[in-house]
C-alpha beads as a LAMMPS data file, in Angstrom:
LAMMPS data file: protein, C-alpha beads

323 atoms
322 bonds

1 atom types
1 bond types

-500.0 500.0 xlo xhi
-500.0 500.0 ylo yhi
-500.0 500.0 zlo zhi

Masses

1 110.0

Atoms # bond

1 1 1 131.077 106.288 -325.806
2 1 1 128.601 109.138 -325.258
3 1 1 124.985 108.052 -325.313
4 1 1 121.905 109.855 -326.499
5 1 1 118.637 109.748 -324.624
6 1 1 116.052 107.247 -325.755
7 1 1 113.410 108.565 -328.164
8 1 1 109.944 108.882 -326.719
9 1 1 108.057 108.469 -329.988
10 1 1 105.519 105.654 -330.049
11 1 1 106.013 102.696 -332.369
12 1 1 102.323 102.958 -333.199
13 1 1 102.118 103.319 -336.948
14 1 1 104.770 100.742 -337.797
15 1 1 103.697 98.737 -340.821
16 1 1 103.474 95.371 -339.059
17 1 1 104.189 93.647 -335.756
18 1 1 107.550 92.383 -336.984
19 1 1 108.752 95.864 -337.889
20 1 1 107.456 97.226 -334.578
21 1 1 109.446 94.582 -332.705
22 1 1 112.555 95.396 -334.734
23 1 1 112.224 99.079 -333.893
24 1 1 111.554 98.234 -330.251
25 1 1 114.794 96.256 -330.127
26 1 1 116.683 99.271 -331.459
27 1 1 115.158 101.492 -328.807
28 1 1 115.976 99.200 -325.894
29 1 1 119.743 99.645 -326.218
30 1 1 121.347 103.032 -325.448
31 1 1 121.698 105.046 -328.628
32 1 1 125.343 105.727 -329.413
33 1 1 126.103 108.427 -331.974
34 1 1 127.777 107.330 -335.192
35 1 1 130.325 110.071 -334.631
36 1 1 131.358 108.334 -331.395
37 1 1 131.535 104.882 -332.973
38 1 1 133.713 105.912 -335.899
39 1 1 133.960 104.898 -339.532
40 1 1 135.949 101.669 -339.124
41 1 1 133.620 100.148 -336.552
42 1 1 130.520 101.270 -338.439
43 1 1 131.819 99.587 -341.580
44 1 1 132.478 96.352 -339.709
45 1 1 128.954 96.446 -338.262
46 1 1 127.580 97.013 -341.763
47 1 1 129.560 94.023 -343.018
48 1 1 128.184 91.811 -340.248
49 1 1 124.603 92.887 -340.941
50 1 1 125.051 92.096 -344.622
51 1 1 126.444 88.641 -343.865
52 1 1 123.431 87.813 -341.682
53 1 1 120.845 88.530 -344.384
54 1 1 119.487 85.926 -346.814
55 1 1 121.614 85.476 -349.916
56 1 1 119.059 86.657 -352.451
57 1 1 117.972 85.206 -355.782
58 1 1 120.204 82.960 -357.863
59 1 1 121.528 84.477 -361.067
60 1 1 122.387 83.152 -364.508
61 1 1 125.828 84.741 -364.032
62 1 1 127.556 87.114 -361.617
63 1 1 130.946 88.537 -362.504
64 1 1 133.364 91.241 -361.491
65 1 1 134.207 94.003 -363.971
66 1 1 136.512 97.007 -363.755
67 1 1 135.269 100.109 -365.545
68 1 1 138.177 102.103 -366.995
69 1 1 138.515 105.785 -366.280
70 1 1 140.750 108.366 -364.618
71 1 1 140.181 106.217 -361.523
72 1 1 139.076 102.660 -362.422
73 1 1 135.831 101.637 -360.721
74 1 1 135.017 98.120 -359.526
75 1 1 131.533 96.936 -360.453
76 1 1 129.650 93.656 -360.223
77 1 1 127.378 92.489 -363.023
78 1 1 124.292 90.434 -362.137
79 1 1 122.627 88.726 -365.096
80 1 1 119.324 87.036 -364.151
81 1 1 118.547 85.290 -367.438
82 1 1 120.035 84.579 -370.871
83 1 1 118.336 87.660 -372.381
84 1 1 117.612 90.461 -369.892
85 1 1 115.533 93.404 -371.099
86 1 1 117.614 96.317 -369.749
87 1 1 120.744 97.200 -367.790
88 1 1 120.300 98.958 -364.458
89 1 1 123.287 100.719 -362.871
90 1 1 122.882 100.548 -359.077
91 1 1 124.440 102.849 -356.471
92 1 1 124.237 101.488 -352.929
93 1 1 123.238 103.490 -349.871
94 1 1 125.224 103.975 -346.695
95 1 1 125.608 107.697 -346.161
96 1 1 128.420 107.954 -348.749
97 1 1 130.590 106.263 -346.077
98 1 1 129.256 102.738 -345.535
99 1 1 128.140 100.060 -347.969
100 1 1 129.877 98.218 -350.770
101 1 1 129.244 95.421 -353.247
102 1 1 128.559 92.954 -350.429
103 1 1 126.185 95.125 -348.396
104 1 1 123.682 95.292 -351.263
105 1 1 124.368 91.936 -352.910
106 1 1 120.998 90.514 -351.871
107 1 1 119.126 93.621 -352.973
108 1 1 120.816 93.600 -356.382
109 1 1 120.084 89.909 -356.838
110 1 1 116.420 90.309 -355.937
111 1 1 116.062 93.421 -358.093
112 1 1 117.600 91.653 -361.083
113 1 1 115.429 88.567 -360.656
114 1 1 112.172 90.472 -360.194
115 1 1 112.706 92.834 -363.135
116 1 1 114.661 90.586 -365.523
117 1 1 117.107 93.499 -365.840
118 1 1 120.837 92.974 -365.614
119 1 1 122.148 94.972 -362.636
120 1 1 125.542 96.650 -362.541
121 1 1 126.391 97.376 -358.886
122 1 1 128.957 100.152 -358.405
123 1 1 131.684 100.146 -355.762
124 1 1 132.111 103.922 -355.839
125 1 1 134.665 105.740 -353.699
126 1 1 133.427 106.661 -350.219
127 1 1 134.056 109.398 -347.712
128 1 1 135.828 110.477 -345.660
129 1 1 138.841 109.052 -347.516
130 1 1 137.396 110.171 -350.848
131 1 1 135.212 113.263 -350.319
132 1 1 132.744 114.780 -352.763
133 1 1 132.792 114.812 -355.743
134 1 1 134.687 111.500 -356.043
135 1 1 131.552 109.333 -355.758
136 1 1 129.723 111.477 -358.317
137 1 1 132.693 111.253 -360.662
138 1 1 132.554 107.452 -360.373
139 1 1 128.795 107.430 -360.933
140 1 1 129.168 109.456 -364.127
141 1 1 132.055 107.309 -365.412
142 1 1 130.146 104.055 -364.861
143 1 1 126.855 105.358 -366.251
144 1 1 128.578 106.631 -369.395
145 1 1 130.471 103.370 -369.818
146 1 1 127.289 101.351 -369.300
147 1 1 125.489 103.340 -372.012
148 1 1 128.353 102.646 -374.412
149 1 1 128.803 98.961 -373.579
150 1 1 125.344 97.668 -372.630
151 1 1 125.046 95.829 -375.926
152 1 1 128.353 94.042 -375.508
153 1 1 127.698 93.303 -371.831
154 1 1 124.178 91.883 -371.960
155 1 1 122.758 92.579 -375.417
156 1 1 120.501 95.512 -374.513
157 1 1 120.253 99.199 -375.396
158 1 1 118.195 100.491 -372.460
159 1 1 120.180 101.701 -369.452
160 1 1 118.739 102.965 -366.164
161 1 1 120.326 104.312 -363.007
162 1 1 119.042 103.551 -359.529
163 1 1 120.093 103.975 -355.951
164 1 1 118.866 103.913 -352.390
165 1 1 119.464 106.702 -349.859
166 1 1 122.926 108.173 -350.595
167 1 1 122.915 106.043 -353.743
168 1 1 119.726 107.799 -354.829
169 1 1 121.561 111.068 -354.381
170 1 1 124.355 109.820 -356.654
171 1 1 121.912 108.607 -359.305
172 1 1 120.199 112.008 -359.356
173 1 1 123.493 113.926 -359.422
174 1 1 124.860 111.760 -362.236
175 1 1 121.783 112.549 -364.344
176 1 1 122.167 116.274 -363.685
177 1 1 125.838 116.339 -364.623
178 1 1 125.323 114.294 -367.768
179 1 1 122.492 116.603 -368.843
180 1 1 124.517 119.734 -368.176
181 1 1 127.512 118.392 -370.095
182 1 1 125.351 117.441 -373.074
183 1 1 126.204 113.753 -372.773
184 1 1 123.982 110.706 -373.207
185 1 1 121.515 110.356 -370.360
186 1 1 120.234 107.101 -368.901
187 1 1 116.748 106.167 -370.002
188 1 1 115.267 106.367 -366.496
189 1 1 116.210 107.016 -362.876
190 1 1 114.960 105.081 -359.856
191 1 1 115.381 106.963 -356.579
192 1 1 114.669 104.949 -353.430
193 1 1 114.238 107.050 -350.253
194 1 1 116.915 109.366 -351.694
195 1 1 119.011 112.063 -350.050
196 1 1 118.287 115.218 -352.053
197 1 1 118.831 117.941 -349.422
198 1 1 122.004 117.778 -347.344
199 1 1 120.919 120.851 -345.386
200 1 1 118.360 118.517 -343.749
201 1 1 115.859 121.360 -343.617
202 1 1 112.695 119.439 -344.511
203 1 1 109.965 118.937 -341.844
204 1 1 110.304 115.135 -341.685
205 1 1 113.864 115.519 -340.383
206 1 1 112.312 116.875 -337.165
207 1 1 109.136 114.782 -337.217
208 1 1 111.000 111.483 -337.649
209 1 1 114.302 112.529 -336.112
210 1 1 114.800 109.555 -333.791
211 1 1 113.590 106.042 -333.088
212 1 1 112.773 104.949 -336.633
213 1 1 116.008 103.228 -337.633
214 1 1 117.800 106.198 -339.204
215 1 1 118.735 108.883 -336.694
216 1 1 118.664 112.378 -338.170
217 1 1 121.787 113.297 -336.188
218 1 1 123.621 110.364 -337.746
219 1 1 122.459 111.350 -341.235
220 1 1 123.919 114.822 -340.701
221 1 1 127.204 113.332 -339.493
222 1 1 127.457 111.050 -342.540
223 1 1 126.858 114.012 -344.844
224 1 1 129.712 115.822 -343.128
225 1 1 132.030 112.893 -343.758
226 1 1 131.368 113.253 -347.479
227 1 1 131.184 117.049 -347.779
228 1 1 133.346 118.649 -345.115
229 1 1 132.348 122.253 -345.838
230 1 1 128.837 122.869 -344.564
231 1 1 128.519 125.840 -346.915
232 1 1 128.475 123.322 -349.781
233 1 1 125.395 121.467 -348.511
234 1 1 123.074 123.712 -350.554
235 1 1 125.192 123.386 -353.686
236 1 1 122.965 121.832 -356.397
237 1 1 125.867 119.518 -357.296
238 1 1 125.638 118.132 -353.757
239 1 1 121.899 118.498 -353.045
240 1 1 119.871 118.039 -356.247
241 1 1 116.782 119.577 -354.627
242 1 1 118.525 122.956 -354.917
243 1 1 119.003 122.651 -358.701
244 1 1 116.869 125.469 -360.170
245 1 1 116.238 123.676 -363.486
246 1 1 115.242 120.009 -363.463
247 1 1 113.953 119.926 -367.032
248 1 1 115.294 117.472 -369.575
249 1 1 116.041 114.737 -367.055
250 1 1 115.089 111.063 -367.492
251 1 1 111.710 109.845 -366.317
252 1 1 111.758 108.816 -362.708
253 1 1 110.449 106.445 -360.101
254 1 1 110.687 107.894 -356.593
255 1 1 109.632 105.917 -353.532
256 1 1 109.721 107.167 -349.950
257 1 1 108.859 105.740 -346.528
258 1 1 106.451 107.250 -344.014
259 1 1 108.702 106.997 -340.944
260 1 1 111.888 108.331 -342.540
261 1 1 113.699 111.588 -341.760
262 1 1 114.485 111.831 -345.495
263 1 1 110.844 111.374 -346.577
264 1 1 110.009 114.989 -347.368
265 1 1 113.155 115.739 -349.369
266 1 1 112.518 112.726 -351.598
267 1 1 108.911 113.758 -352.130
268 1 1 109.891 117.380 -352.746
269 1 1 112.336 116.255 -355.431
270 1 1 109.671 114.111 -357.092
271 1 1 107.305 117.111 -357.126
272 1 1 109.985 119.392 -358.586
273 1 1 110.760 116.858 -361.320
274 1 1 107.078 116.645 -362.208
275 1 1 106.722 120.441 -362.271
276 1 1 109.695 120.545 -364.657
277 1 1 107.961 118.273 -367.157
278 1 1 109.648 115.006 -366.198
279 1 1 107.408 111.937 -366.130
280 1 1 107.404 110.747 -362.521
281 1 1 105.833 107.809 -360.718
282 1 1 106.137 108.538 -357.002
283 1 1 104.567 107.089 -353.884
284 1 1 105.021 106.819 -350.134
285 1 1 105.144 103.429 -348.439
286 1 1 102.904 103.707 -345.379
287 1 1 104.217 102.439 -342.067
288 1 1 107.716 101.743 -343.359
289 1 1 111.121 103.142 -342.482
290 1 1 114.300 104.187 -344.227
291 1 1 116.185 101.211 -345.625
292 1 1 113.185 98.910 -345.981
293 1 1 114.782 97.116 -348.944
294 1 1 117.196 95.631 -346.408
295 1 1 114.420 94.589 -344.012
296 1 1 112.514 92.172 -346.235
297 1 1 113.644 89.219 -344.102
298 1 1 112.192 90.921 -341.021
299 1 1 108.995 92.631 -342.158
300 1 1 106.349 91.153 -344.475
301 1 1 105.246 94.671 -345.334
302 1 1 108.796 95.653 -346.301
303 1 1 108.924 92.558 -348.498
304 1 1 105.640 93.510 -350.179
305 1 1 106.798 97.098 -350.665
306 1 1 110.036 95.906 -352.256
307 1 1 108.041 93.699 -354.604
308 1 1 105.874 96.694 -355.583
309 1 1 108.978 98.726 -356.329
310 1 1 110.518 95.958 -358.423
311 1 1 107.281 95.530 -360.359
312 1 1 107.172 99.255 -361.057
313 1 1 110.762 99.189 -362.306
314 1 1 110.038 96.150 -364.457
315 1 1 107.057 98.016 -365.903
316 1 1 109.390 100.630 -367.389
317 1 1 110.547 98.084 -369.942
318 1 1 108.337 94.987 -369.943
319 1 1 109.402 92.118 -372.142
320 1 1 107.645 92.241 -375.505
321 1 1 105.912 88.972 -376.244
322 1 1 106.616 87.466 -379.622
323 1 1 103.530 87.302 -381.909

Bonds

1 1 1 2
2 1 2 3
3 1 3 4
4 1 4 5
5 1 5 6
6 1 6 7
7 1 7 8
8 1 8 9
9 1 9 10
10 1 10 11
11 1 11 12
12 1 12 13
13 1 13 14
14 1 14 15
15 1 15 16
16 1 16 17
17 1 17 18
18 1 18 19
19 1 19 20
20 1 20 21
21 1 21 22
22 1 22 23
23 1 23 24
24 1 24 25
25 1 25 26
26 1 26 27
27 1 27 28
28 1 28 29
29 1 29 30
30 1 30 31
31 1 31 32
32 1 32 33
33 1 33 34
34 1 34 35
35 1 35 36
36 1 36 37
37 1 37 38
38 1 38 39
39 1 39 40
40 1 40 41
41 1 41 42
42 1 42 43
43 1 43 44
44 1 44 45
45 1 45 46
46 1 46 47
47 1 47 48
48 1 48 49
49 1 49 50
50 1 50 51
51 1 51 52
52 1 52 53
53 1 53 54
54 1 54 55
55 1 55 56
56 1 56 57
57 1 57 58
58 1 58 59
59 1 59 60
60 1 60 61
61 1 61 62
62 1 62 63
63 1 63 64
64 1 64 65
65 1 65 66
66 1 66 67
67 1 67 68
68 1 68 69
69 1 69 70
70 1 70 71
71 1 71 72
72 1 72 73
73 1 73 74
74 1 74 75
75 1 75 76
76 1 76 77
77 1 77 78
78 1 78 79
79 1 79 80
80 1 80 81
81 1 81 82
82 1 82 83
83 1 83 84
84 1 84 85
85 1 85 86
86 1 86 87
87 1 87 88
88 1 88 89
89 1 89 90
90 1 90 91
91 1 91 92
92 1 92 93
93 1 93 94
94 1 94 95
95 1 95 96
96 1 96 97
97 1 97 98
98 1 98 99
99 1 99 100
100 1 100 101
101 1 101 102
102 1 102 103
103 1 103 104
104 1 104 105
105 1 105 106
106 1 106 107
107 1 107 108
108 1 108 109
109 1 109 110
110 1 110 111
111 1 111 112
112 1 112 113
113 1 113 114
114 1 114 115
115 1 115 116
116 1 116 117
117 1 117 118
118 1 118 119
119 1 119 120
120 1 120 121
121 1 121 122
122 1 122 123
123 1 123 124
124 1 124 125
125 1 125 126
126 1 126 127
127 1 127 128
128 1 128 129
129 1 129 130
130 1 130 131
131 1 131 132
132 1 132 133
133 1 133 134
134 1 134 135
135 1 135 136
136 1 136 137
137 1 137 138
138 1 138 139
139 1 139 140
140 1 140 141
141 1 141 142
142 1 142 143
143 1 143 144
144 1 144 145
145 1 145 146
146 1 146 147
147 1 147 148
148 1 148 149
149 1 149 150
150 1 150 151
151 1 151 152
152 1 152 153
153 1 153 154
154 1 154 155
155 1 155 156
156 1 156 157
157 1 157 158
158 1 158 159
159 1 159 160
160 1 160 161
161 1 161 162
162 1 162 163
163 1 163 164
164 1 164 165
165 1 165 166
166 1 166 167
167 1 167 168
168 1 168 169
169 1 169 170
170 1 170 171
171 1 171 172
172 1 172 173
173 1 173 174
174 1 174 175
175 1 175 176
176 1 176 177
177 1 177 178
178 1 178 179
179 1 179 180
180 1 180 181
181 1 181 182
182 1 182 183
183 1 183 184
184 1 184 185
185 1 185 186
186 1 186 187
187 1 187 188
188 1 188 189
189 1 189 190
190 1 190 191
191 1 191 192
192 1 192 193
193 1 193 194
194 1 194 195
195 1 195 196
196 1 196 197
197 1 197 198
198 1 198 199
199 1 199 200
200 1 200 201
201 1 201 202
202 1 202 203
203 1 203 204
204 1 204 205
205 1 205 206
206 1 206 207
207 1 207 208
208 1 208 209
209 1 209 210
210 1 210 211
211 1 211 212
212 1 212 213
213 1 213 214
214 1 214 215
215 1 215 216
216 1 216 217
217 1 217 218
218 1 218 219
219 1 219 220
220 1 220 221
221 1 221 222
222 1 222 223
223 1 223 224
224 1 224 225
225 1 225 226
226 1 226 227
227 1 227 228
228 1 228 229
229 1 229 230
230 1 230 231
231 1 231 232
232 1 232 233
233 1 233 234
234 1 234 235
235 1 235 236
236 1 236 237
237 1 237 238
238 1 238 239
239 1 239 240
240 1 240 241
241 1 241 242
242 1 242 243
243 1 243 244
244 1 244 245
245 1 245 246
246 1 246 247
247 1 247 248
248 1 248 249
249 1 249 250
250 1 250 251
251 1 251 252
252 1 252 253
253 1 253 254
254 1 254 255
255 1 255 256
256 1 256 257
257 1 257 258
258 1 258 259
259 1 259 260
260 1 260 261
261 1 261 262
262 1 262 263
263 1 263 264
264 1 264 265
265 1 265 266
266 1 266 267
267 1 267 268
268 1 268 269
269 1 269 270
270 1 270 271
271 1 271 272
272 1 272 273
273 1 273 274
274 1 274 275
275 1 275 276
276 1 276 277
277 1 277 278
278 1 278 279
279 1 279 280
280 1 280 281
281 1 281 282
282 1 282 283
283 1 283 284
284 1 284 285
285 1 285 286
286 1 286 287
287 1 287 288
288 1 288 289
289 1 289 290
290 1 290 291
291 1 291 292
292 1 292 293
293 1 293 294
294 1 294 295
295 1 295 296
296 1 296 297
297 1 297 298
298 1 298 299
299 1 299 300
300 1 300 301
301 1 301 302
302 1 302 303
303 1 303 304
304 1 304 305
305 1 305 306
306 1 306 307
307 1 307 308
308 1 308 309
309 1 309 310
310 1 310 311
311 1 311 312
312 1 312 313
313 1 313 314
314 1 314 315
315 1 315 316
316 1 316 317
317 1 317 318
318 1 318 319
319 1 319 320
320 1 320 321
321 1 321 322
322 1 322 323
């Protein structure tokens, strides 16, 4: 397999010693491009990483559901307590190519437990077998179904969408399509280090291009597995940052990480939402890297940052105390 040269960037600035050691271990081995490894092997590596992580919080119930539609979509419902306060539809990351219900099982469990929201994890169709817009179609189908059936599922009326990385892209795109089609929108959107610009033209793509866990070259390759025509990368229905009108969208939480090639596009999208009149709570996690929700077992700072995010999400709909 062809190898790329080692990055020369210093690990100075990593949030804690544990994260610095993790990054150092990544830099010791020769860097092999994702394009050389291939989809099948990358998916197996993702599966192995998921199996090595802690299980996550125990739930009141966890069950499989199939959402009907032109193409039925498998989802997994996590219910943390007998009476959750909202339903959160979650789209996993993985470059639109990797990830599934298992890869983010621990994250969904911990998110549900910390917020007391039921979480509906979505096993959307992935590239390259199912290119854009298949994943967006699935996101819209599940979000619409969740809005219609939240009461029957878990006895709530509030429905949010959330996603990390490529999943943040899908959450944002689902909101845009639902708005444009005049359909019921989710009550809020939670975008966690989201992809919003598949042209990868923001400064952080160069500044944090290598050595911080997500290689910018790999991110570009993943985008190409989902959208094969590069001319489409600036299409607002692919890259929400290029949407000229962001008004009328649900309020948003947007969190980014300092050492992430995708940092600036997430922050630019948060700024554009705010300028369009959307209520936005956005912040940058200092010293952290892309994918920190999956590094809580490694880095105390990643664990604390995840807890801050969960608390912010919970704050959208806190439980009302009985008088």
